[in-house]
TORPA-4810 file (N, C-alpha, C, O; in nm, 3 decimals):
<nodes>
NODE_1_7.186_17.373_16.174_7.125_17.312_16.279_7.011_17.388_16.332_6.938_17.317_16.401_X
NODE_2_6.969_17.519_16.321_6.876_17.574_16.368_6.769_17.601_16.270_6.672_17.671_16.302_X
NODE_3_6.778_17.558_16.168_6.671_17.554_16.052_6.557_17.476_16.109_6.565_17.382_16.188_X
NODE_4_6.448_17.529_16.055_6.313_17.449_16.082_6.258_17.427_15.930_6.259_17.518_15.847_X
NODE_5_6.211_17.294_15.902_6.177_17.233_15.759_6.072_17.139_15.797_6.069_17.056_15.888_X
NODE_6_5.982_17.173_15.703_5.869_17.120_15.700_5.849_17.055_15.527_5.844_17.125_15.426_X
NODE_7_5.840_16.901_15.534_5.851_16.811_15.424_5.699_16.785_15.390_5.628_16.747_15.484_X
NODE_8_5.647_16.800_15.278_5.509_16.752_15.247_5.499_16.621_15.139_5.548_16.628_15.026_X
NODE_9_5.431_16.504_15.187_5.429_16.443_15.079_5.308_16.373_15.110_5.255_16.401_15.217_X
NODE_10_5.248_16.278_15.030_5.130_16.207_15.046_5.163_16.038_15.010_5.072_15.956_14.997_X
NODE_11_5.273_16.013_15.000_5.326_15.891_14.933_5.343_15.790_15.067_5.433_15.826_15.143_X
NODE_12_5.293_15.705_15.096_5.327_15.606_15.222_5.466_15.564_15.227_5.515_15.557_15.340_X
NODE_13_5.519_15.541_15.155_5.640_15.501_15.119_5.748_15.608_15.173_5.835_15.587_15.258_X
NODE_14_5.718_15.736_15.099_5.800_15.843_15.177_5.781_15.871_15.303_5.879_15.915_15.363_X
NODE_15_5.669_15.857_15.370_5.646_15.862_15.517_5.736_15.758_15.576_5.822_15.808_15.649_X
NODE_16_5.741_15.649_15.568_5.833_15.520_15.634_5.952_15.566_15.608_6.010_15.570_15.717_X
NODE_17_6.049_15.618_15.494_6.145_15.674_15.469_6.180_15.802_15.559_6.292_15.816_15.608_X
NODE_18_6.063_15.907_15.582_6.104_16.041_15.645_6.099_15.989_15.778_6.179_16.044_15.853_X
NODE_19_6.031_15.902_15.829_6.019_15.860_16.007_6.177_15.820_16.035_6.231_15.827_16.145_X
NODE_20_6.233_15.780_15.925_6.380_15.693_15.961_6.474_15.787_15.930_6.565_15.794_16.012_X
NODE_21_6.479_15.872_15.823_6.551_15.997_15.789_6.546_16.132_15.841_6.650_16.193_15.869_X
NODE_22_6.446_16.175_15.854_6.432_16.280_15.902_6.460_16.324_16.064_6.377_16.281_16.144_X
NODE_23_6.559_16.401_16.112_6.626_16.419_16.229_6.580_16.563_16.249_6.535_16.632_16.157_X
NODE_24_6.594_16.602_16.369_6.616_16.723_16.431_6.715_16.785_16.509_6.777_16.685_16.547_X
NODE_25_6.760_16.861_16.549_6.844_16.927_16.653_6.760_17.003_16.763_6.640_17.032_16.761_X
NODE_26_6.849_17.027_16.851_6.774_17.113_16.989_6.761_17.264_16.947_6.697_17.346_17.012_X
NODE_27_6.828_17.288_16.836_6.781_17.438_16.776_6.721_17.431_16.690_6.692_17.545_16.653_X
NODE_28_6.666_17.335_16.608_6.593_17.334_16.489_6.505_17.200_16.502_6.513_17.114_16.589_X
NODE_29_6.415_17.207_16.388_6.332_17.095_16.391_6.309_17.069_16.231_6.298_17.151_16.140_X
NODE_30_6.305_16.932_16.229_6.240_16.866_16.080_6.115_16.815_16.103_6.106_16.736_16.197_X
NODE_31_6.011_16.841_16.036_5.854_16.783_16.051_5.835_16.722_15.883_5.879_16.771_15.779_X
NODE_32_5.758_16.606_15.904_5.678_16.540_15.766_5.538_16.577_15.783_5.482_16.551_15.889_X
NODE_33_5.485_16.626_15.702_5.332_16.637_15.682_5.276_16.529_15.611_5.294_16.526_15.489_X
NODE_34_5.214_16.444_15.664_5.150_16.361_15.550_5.015_16.408_15.485_4.912_16.391_15.551_X
NODE_35_5.008_16.457_15.377_4.907_16.528_15.300_4.943_16.538_15.165_5.059_16.527_15.127_X
NODE_36_4.832_16.563_15.081_4.847_16.581_14.964_4.866_16.761_14.955_4.793_16.835_15.022_X
NODE_37_4.961_16.807_14.873_5.000_16.927_14.853_4.857_17.015_14.838_4.850_17.126_14.891_X
NODE_38_4.756_16.965_14.771_4.683_17.036_14.728_4.582_17.060_14.815_4.490_17.136_14.788_X
NODE_39_4.594_16.979_14.956_4.499_17.024_15.067_4.581_17.115_15.168_4.647_17.085_15.267_X
NODE_40_4.553_17.231_15.109_4.652_17.346_15.151_4.629_17.394_15.302_4.711_17.453_15.373_X
NODE_41_4.512_17.359_15.331_4.468_17.388_15.501_4.534_17.309_15.556_4.596_17.369_15.643_X
NODE_42_4.568_17.164_15.556_4.624_17.059_15.631_4.751_17.096_15.607_4.809_17.077_15.714_X
NODE_43_4.844_17.148_15.511_4.967_17.171_15.466_4.988_17.286_15.577_5.046_17.251_15.679_X
NODE_44_4.957_17.387_15.568_4.946_17.523_15.633_4.935_17.494_15.785_5.012_17.550_15.863_X
NODE_45_4.837_17.406_15.827_4.823_17.388_15.951_4.930_17.307_15.996_4.992_17.356_16.091_X
NODE_46_4.966_17.207_15.958_5.103_17.146_15.997_5.242_17.194_15.969_5.334_17.138_16.029_X
NODE_47_5.268_17.292_15.886_5.361_17.380_15.880_5.372_17.487_15.985_5.482_17.535_16.015_X
NODE_48_5.263_17.522_16.040_5.241_17.609_16.137_5.296_17.584_16.275_5.336_17.666_16.358_X
NODE_49_5.287_17.442_16.282_5.324_17.379_16.404_5.481_17.413_16.460_5.523_17.426_16.575_X
NODE_50_5.542_17.420_16.344_5.702_17.446_16.366_5.744_17.582_16.281_5.858_17.628_16.291_X
NODE_51_5.646_17.640_16.199_5.740_17.767_16.137_5.652_17.881_16.191_5.534_17.878_16.227_X
NODE_52_5.731_17.970_16.187_5.674_18.137_16.220_5.624_18.170_16.087_5.701_18.178_15.992_X
NODE_53_5.503_18.188_16.076_5.455_18.258_15.929_5.486_18.395_15.935_5.470_18.455_15.829_X
NODE_54_5.536_18.475_16.054_5.538_18.623_16.095_5.665_18.638_16.014_5.685_18.748_15.963_X
NODE_55_5.748_18.548_15.997_5.871_18.560_15.948_5.903_18.482_15.806_5.854_18.372_15.780_X
NODE_56_6.006_18.563_15.703_6.031_18.480_15.566_6.035_18.335_15.606_6.064_18.285_15.715_X
NODE_57_5.992_18.268_15.473_5.985_18.149_15.483_6.026_18.078_15.332_5.956_18.123_15.241_X
NODE_58_6.116_17.986_15.295_6.127_17.950_15.159_6.018_17.828_15.152_5.991_17.741_15.235_X
NODE_59_5.966_17.855_15.026_5.878_17.731_14.975_5.914_17.675_14.859_5.891_17.749_14.763_X
NODE_60_5.961_17.576_14.832_5.993_17.473_14.748_5.913_17.381_14.673_5.872_17.278_14.726_X
NODE_61_5.892_17.404_14.575_5.800_17.295_14.473_5.924_17.249_14.367_5.969_17.311_14.271_X
NODE_62_5.957_17.134_14.414_6.088_17.069_14.326_6.043_16.933_14.246_6.058_16.825_14.303_X
NODE_63_5.982_16.938_14.099_5.926_16.831_14.025_5.793_16.781_14.082_5.771_16.660_14.086_X
NODE_64_5.707_16.868_14.124_5.567_16.792_14.200_5.447_16.881_14.137_5.333_16.835_14.136_X
NODE_65_5.472_16.987_14.094_5.353_17.080_14.019_5.296_17.002_13.905_5.180_17.017_13.867_X
NODE_66_5.377_16.924_13.855_5.294_16.822_13.711_5.227_16.750_13.751_5.162_16.696_13.661_X
NODE_67_5.192_16.698_13.896_5.088_16.612_13.929_4.943_16.693_13.945_4.837_16.637_13.974_X
NODE_68_4.958_16.843_13.921_4.851_16.910_13.925_4.835_16.946_13.795_4.897_17.041_13.747_X
NODE_69_4.741_16.867_13.719_4.733_16.854_13.622_4.686_16.994_13.544_4.763_17.046_13.464_X
NODE_70_4.578_17.042_13.568_4.508_17.193_13.554_4.596_17.312_13.595_4.617_17.330_13.715_X
NODE_71_4.654_17.403_13.493_4.703_17.513_13.510_4.625_17.592_13.616_4.674_17.604_13.728_X
NODE_72_4.512_17.644_13.588_4.436_17.716_13.703_4.451_17.640_13.842_4.483_17.714_13.935_X
NODE_73_4.435_17.507_13.872_4.457_17.456_13.976_4.588_17.461_14.035_4.603_17.482_14.155_X
NODE_74_4.698_17.441_13.945_4.855_17.440_14.000_4.848_17.614_14.036_4.900_17.655_14.140_X
NODE_75_4.798_17.683_13.966_4.826_17.847_14.004_4.787_17.846_14.129_4.872_17.868_14.216_X
NODE_76_4.663_17.822_14.161_4.596_17.839_14.284_4.646_17.774_14.413_4.626_17.819_14.526_X
NODE_77_4.711_17.669_14.384_4.774_17.585_14.509_4.877_17.691_14.543_4.869_17.742_14.655_X
NODE_78_4.985_17.738_14.449_5.065_17.797_14.455_5.044_17.915_14.502_5.108_17.932_14.605_X
NODE_79_4.971_18.019_14.465_4.921_18.132_14.532_4.833_18.118_14.673_4.840_18.212_14.751_X
NODE_80_4.775_18.036_14.698_4.699_17.994_14.820_4.834_17.989_14.963_4.831_18.052_15.069_X
NODE_81_4.935_17.898_14.915_5.040_17.887_14.985_5.113_18.023_15.012_5.130_18.080_15.120_X
NODE_82_5.154_18.061_14.885_5.256_18.204_14.904_5.166_18.311_14.967_5.222_18.398_15.034_X
NODE_83_5.064_18.314_14.956_4.964_18.407_15.017_4.974_18.404_15.181_4.960_18.504_15.251_X
NODE_84_4.998_18.284_15.227_5.004_18.275_15.371_5.173_18.301_15.414_5.209_18.289_15.531_X
NODE_85_5.254_18.332_15.321_5.399_18.375_15.385_5.382_18.520_15.399_5.292_18.594_15.361_X
NODE_86_5.511_18.546_15.476_5.539_18.693_15.523_5.622_18.764_15.393_5.692_18.697_15.317_X
NODE_87_5.605_18.892_15.382_5.718_18.926_15.278_5.828_18.894_15.295_5.866_18.860_15.407_X
NODE_88_5.915_18.896_15.185_6.062_18.857_15.208_6.084_18.704_15.208_6.192_18.645_15.216_X
NODE_89_5.937_18.642_15.198_5.958_18.505_15.170_6.008_18.464_15.021_5.998_18.540_14.925_X
NODE_90_6.057_18.348_15.016_6.109_18.313_14.841_6.036_18.157_14.815_6.031_18.059_14.889_X
NODE_91_5.999_18.172_14.720_5.913_18.057_14.621_6.023_17.996_14.513_6.080_18.058_14.423_X
NODE_92_6.035_17.868_14.545_6.115_17.817_14.432_6.030_17.735_14.347_5.940_17.672_14.402_X
NODE_93_6.047_17.724_14.206_5.989_17.614_14.125_6.065_17.569_14.043_6.121_17.644_13.963_X
NODE_94_6.087_17.406_14.045_6.184_17.375_13.950_6.078_17.250_13.905_6.033_17.166_13.984_X
NODE_95_6.051_17.258_13.766_5.961_17.156_13.727_5.993_17.129_13.580_6.087_17.196_13.534_X
NODE_96_5.937_17.050_13.504_5.943_16.992_13.373_5.920_17.057_13.247_5.811_17.112_13.236_X
NODE_97_5.996_17.062_13.155_5.940_17.071_13.007_5.949_16.949_12.977_6.000_16.854_13.036_X
NODE_98_5.878_16.959_12.851_5.869_16.820_12.774_5.968_16.803_12.643_6.000_16.881_12.553_X
NODE_99_6.001_16.671_12.672_6.102_16.622_12.527_6.036_16.496_12.515_5.938_16.451_12.575_X
NODE_100_6.123_16.440_12.409_6.055_16.307_12.365_6.090_16.213_12.490_5.998_16.156_12.548_X
NODE_101_6.225_16.195_12.533_6.237_16.100_12.604_6.136_16.116_12.762_6.079_16.021_12.816_X
NODE_102_6.135_16.230_12.800_6.033_16.264_12.893_5.919_16.221_12.884_5.871_16.150_12.972_X
NODE_103_5.851_16.258_12.768_5.693_16.178_12.731_5.697_16.030_12.704_5.603_15.959_12.741_X
NODE_104_5.782_15.988_12.651_5.797_15.850_12.655_5.790_15.769_12.804_5.717_15.673_12.831_X
NODE_105_5.897_15.842_12.899_5.871_15.773_13.020_5.761_15.794_13.114_5.729_15.706_13.194_X
NODE_106_5.691_15.931_13.104_5.544_15.959_13.139_5.473_15.863_13.089_5.397_15.807_13.168_X
NODE_107_5.474_15.827_12.983_5.365_15.745_12.922_5.366_15.611_12.953_5.261_15.548_12.961_X
NODE_108_5.501_15.550_12.976_5.532_15.426_13.036_5.481_15.405_13.182_5.429_15.304_13.230_X
NODE_109_5.512_15.537_13.246_5.491_15.519_13.393_5.344_15.517_13.406_5.295_15.427_13.474_X
NODE_110_5.261_15.610_13.345_5.140_15.634_13.365_5.051_15.503_13.321_4.933_15.499_13.355_X
NODE_111_5.105_15.405_13.250_5.041_15.306_13.177_5.051_15.180_13.328_4.969_15.088_13.337_X
NODE_112_5.153_15.199_13.422_5.153_15.117_13.528_5.034_15.156_13.636_5.017_15.091_13.739_X
NODE_113_4.955_15.267_13.599_4.866_15.309_13.712_4.954_15.421_13.811_4.908_15.459_13.918_X
NODE_114_5.078_15.464_13.762_5.112_15.551_13.840_5.042_15.713_13.813_4.967_15.744_13.720_X
NODE_115_5.094_15.808_13.933_5.014_15.932_13.902_5.035_15.997_13.783_5.154_16.000_13.751_X
NODE_116_4.956_16.052_13.703_4.953_16.123_13.589_5.036_16.284_13.641_5.017_16.363_13.734_X
NODE_117_5.146_16.276_13.511_5.200_16.410_13.530_5.203_16.502_13.423_5.199_16.459_13.307_X
NODE_118_5.209_16.623_13.448_5.155_16.714_13.310_5.296_16.793_13.332_5.340_16.849_13.433_X
NODE_119_5.360_16.777_13.177_5.465_16.866_13.155_5.444_16.977_13.093_5.382_16.973_12.986_X
NODE_120_5.485_17.085_13.140_5.449_17.220_13.108_5.589_17.298_13.005_5.709_17.272_13.008_X
NODE_121_5.519_17.391_12.928_5.631_17.474_12.878_5.681_17.566_12.966_5.631_17.583_13.078_X
NODE_122_5.805_17.645_12.911_5.870_17.741_13.018_5.770_17.818_13.046_5.751_17.834_13.167_X
NODE_123_5.680_17.888_12.952_5.581_17.996_12.945_5.466_17.947_13.065_5.409_18.033_13.132_X
NODE_124_5.442_17.818_13.082_5.329_17.746_13.174_5.392_17.730_13.296_5.322_17.744_13.395_X
NODE_125_5.502_17.705_13.310_5.562_17.685_13.447_5.595_17.831_13.484_5.573_17.851_13.604_X
NODE_126_5.640_17.936_13.422_5.657_18.101_13.467_5.532_18.122_13.538_5.531_18.155_13.656_X
NODE_127_5.420_18.100_13.465_5.291_18.154_13.482_5.214_18.086_13.617_5.098_18.109_13.649_X
NODE_128_5.320_17.988_13.694_5.277_17.938_13.820_5.322_18.049_13.911_5.245_18.057_14.007_X
NODE_129_5.405_18.124_13.914_5.469_18.219_14.005_5.334_18.329_14.020_5.291_18.387_13.920_X
NODE_130_5.288_18.345_14.123_5.192_18.459_14.123_5.255_18.594_14.120_5.363_18.628_14.169_X
NODE_131_5.154_18.680_14.040_5.204_18.803_14.021_5.241_18.894_14.127_5.178_18.905_14.232_X
NODE_132_5.369_18.975_14.089_5.442_19.043_14.182_5.574_18.981_14.254_5.673_19.043_14.291_X
NODE_133_5.553_18.864_14.263_5.688_18.809_14.271_5.819_18.858_14.195_5.823_18.869_14.072_X
NODE_134_5.915_18.882_14.271_6.061_18.958_14.213_6.163_18.837_14.167_6.208_18.788_14.270_X
NODE_135_6.205_18.784_14.073_6.268_18.678_14.055_6.412_18.729_14.074_6.447_18.845_14.049_X
NODE_136_6.505_18.615_14.129_6.645_18.670_14.187_6.720_18.604_14.080_6.677_18.509_14.014_X
NODE_137_6.840_18.660_14.064_6.952_18.610_13.954_6.941_18.451_13.953_6.899_18.401_14.057_X
NODE_138_6.974_18.369_13.855_6.947_18.417_13.716_6.810_18.425_13.684_6.779_18.369_13.579_X
NODE_139_6.742_18.467_13.732_6.591_18.429_13.697_6.532_18.281_13.670_6.548_18.177_13.733_X
NODE_140_6.458_18.310_13.551_6.381_18.144_13.519_6.454_18.099_13.407_6.442_18.143_13.293_X
NODE_141_6.540_17.998_13.448_6.609_17.940_13.339_6.610_17.801_13.337_6.554_17.741_13.428_X
NODE_142_6.687_17.718_13.211_6.688_17.582_13.231_6.761_17.570_13.344_6.832_17.662_13.383_X
NODE_143_6.751_17.436_13.417_6.784_17.401_13.530_6.917_17.375_13.546_6.973_17.364_13.655_X
NODE_144_6.979_17.362_13.418_7.145_17.353_13.397_7.200_17.488_13.417_7.312_17.493_13.466_X
NODE_145_7.140_17.601_13.387_7.191_17.737_13.421_7.187_17.776_13.542_7.259_17.870_13.574_X
NODE_146_7.099_17.712_13.641_7.106_17.777_13.761_7.198_17.796_13.838_7.177_17.868_13.936_X
NODE_147_7.303_17.748_13.821_7.432_17.800_13.894_7.541_17.832_13.816_7.631_17.750_13.797_X
NODE_148_7.540_17.945_13.767_7.660_17.986_13.682_7.815_18.032_13.736_7.917_18.051_13.669_X
NODE_149_7.797_18.042_13.871_7.903_18.087_13.974_7.964_17.931_13.971_8.078_17.937_14.015_X
NODE_150_7.934_17.814_13.940_7.965_17.695_13.936_7.977_17.630_13.791_7.901_17.544_13.746_X
NODE_151_8.078_17.682_13.732_8.102_17.635_13.579_8.096_17.476_13.561_8.066_17.418_13.456_X
NODE_152_8.126_17.422_13.669_8.128_17.286_13.632_8.001_17.220_13.616_7.980_17.118_13.551_X
NODE_153_7.907_17.300_13.690_7.789_17.243_13.681_7.700_17.264_13.530_7.602_17.204_13.487_X
NODE_154_7.783_17.382_13.469_7.709_17.423_13.362_7.773_17.388_13.245_7.703_17.371_13.145_X
NODE_155_7.915_17.373_13.237_8.012_17.337_13.132_7.996_17.208_13.122_7.969_17.164_13.010_X
NODE_156_8.009_17.108_13.240_8.040_16.973_13.238_8.195_16.983_13.268_8.275_16.950_13.180_X
NODE_157_8.243_17.031_13.399_8.389_16.988_13.398_8.355_16.874_13.518_8.278_16.893_13.612_X
NODE_158_8.439_16.745_13.489_8.436_16.673_13.565_8.495_16.703_13.706_8.610_16.746_13.710_X
NODE_159_8.433_16.686_13.812_8.490_16.713_13.949_8.592_16.576_13.985_8.652_16.566_14.092_X
NODE_160_8.597_16.509_13.912_8.702_16.356_13.939_8.831_16.402_13.859_8.934_16.441_13.915_X
NODE_161_8.813_16.393_13.712_8.925_16.445_13.654_8.973_16.575_13.599_9.077_16.600_13.538_X
NODE_162_8.863_16.662_13.639_8.892_16.798_13.566_8.866_16.833_13.439_8.857_16.949_13.399_X
NODE_163_8.851_16.723_13.365_8.822_16.723_13.209_8.698_16.754_13.188_8.612_16.746_13.276_X
NODE_164_8.670_16.800_13.040_8.525_16.814_13.000_8.437_16.710_13.006_8.484_16.602_12.968_X
NODE_165_8.320_16.710_13.043_8.215_16.607_13.023_8.109_16.684_12.954_8.092_16.805_12.961_X
NODE_166_8.025_16.577_12.870_7.924_16.642_12.780_7.774_16.628_12.890_7.726_16.520_12.924_X
NODE_167_7.726_16.752_12.927_7.600_16.742_12.980_7.480_16.776_12.908_7.472_16.879_12.842_X
NODE_168_7.396_16.702_12.916_7.277_16.710_12.849_7.182_16.842_12.854_7.210_16.922_12.943_X
NODE_169_7.104_16.866_12.792_7.033_16.994_12.823_6.912_16.953_12.878_6.831_16.903_12.800_X
NODE_170_6.881_16.965_13.006_6.791_16.899_13.080_6.650_17.008_13.061_6.645_17.121_13.110_X
NODE_171_6.551_16.950_12.988_6.390_17.038_12.972_6.314_17.077_13.092_6.193_17.071_13.111_X
NODE_172_6.417_17.122_13.176_6.373_17.121_13.339_6.378_17.270_13.356_6.477_17.327_13.310_X
NODE_173_6.275_17.350_13.422_6.328_17.512_13.451_6.320_17.512_13.593_6.276_17.428_13.671_X
NODE_174_6.376_17.629_13.611_6.385_17.647_13.762_6.407_17.781_13.777_6.479_17.841_13.696_X
NODE_175_6.340_17.853_13.896_6.335_17.985_13.943_6.303_18.015_14.088_6.230_17.953_14.166_X
NODE_176_6.377_18.127_14.106_6.358_18.176_14.257_6.279_18.296_14.265_6.309_18.368_14.170_X
NODE_177_6.190_18.349_14.338_6.117_18.483_14.353_6.101_18.513_14.483_6.076_18.433_14.572_X
NODE_178_6.117_18.632_14.495_6.092_18.716_14.635_5.980_18.762_14.652_5.924_18.822_14.560_X
NODE_179_5.915_18.745_14.783_5.763_18.804_14.783_5.773_18.937_14.833_5.831_18.938_14.942_X
NODE_180_5.739_19.049_14.793_5.786_19.185_14.829_5.706_19.207_14.935_5.713_19.313_14.997_X
</nodes>
């Protein structure tokens, strides 16, 4: 309840949902910043209204960096925001690798006029972490392998029947790194 959370998005529909769903407590606060993540000055200004940048902060990019098509632009975006964070802060990046189904879905989505999304290889996603960041266990892995301490999420054990289920290998990668 004492967490301070800033959510950034530039989709008007997300803004409408955020106004309805994001609540705060007396001890903490949740804030929505209506901005394009590439507008780092606006993101940082909005976040600074409730976050203390002198203390460690967790920065999460979950399934969004593909909207920044050029690798150099994506690296610069991440680096700019990480540079504003205090030592001891964490960066999480979870983003897509490409497989046939994802590429087909992206092609169909793009044909509707939706925002372009750039799928990256594992090496390309890892390159988005600024130099000097220290990965925490289990490192940078397929997203299915992120929680090895919860075998039902990795091995496919049904939480309903207790029996095995077949999980697809999701071509998305995830990693968390600490800023020294």
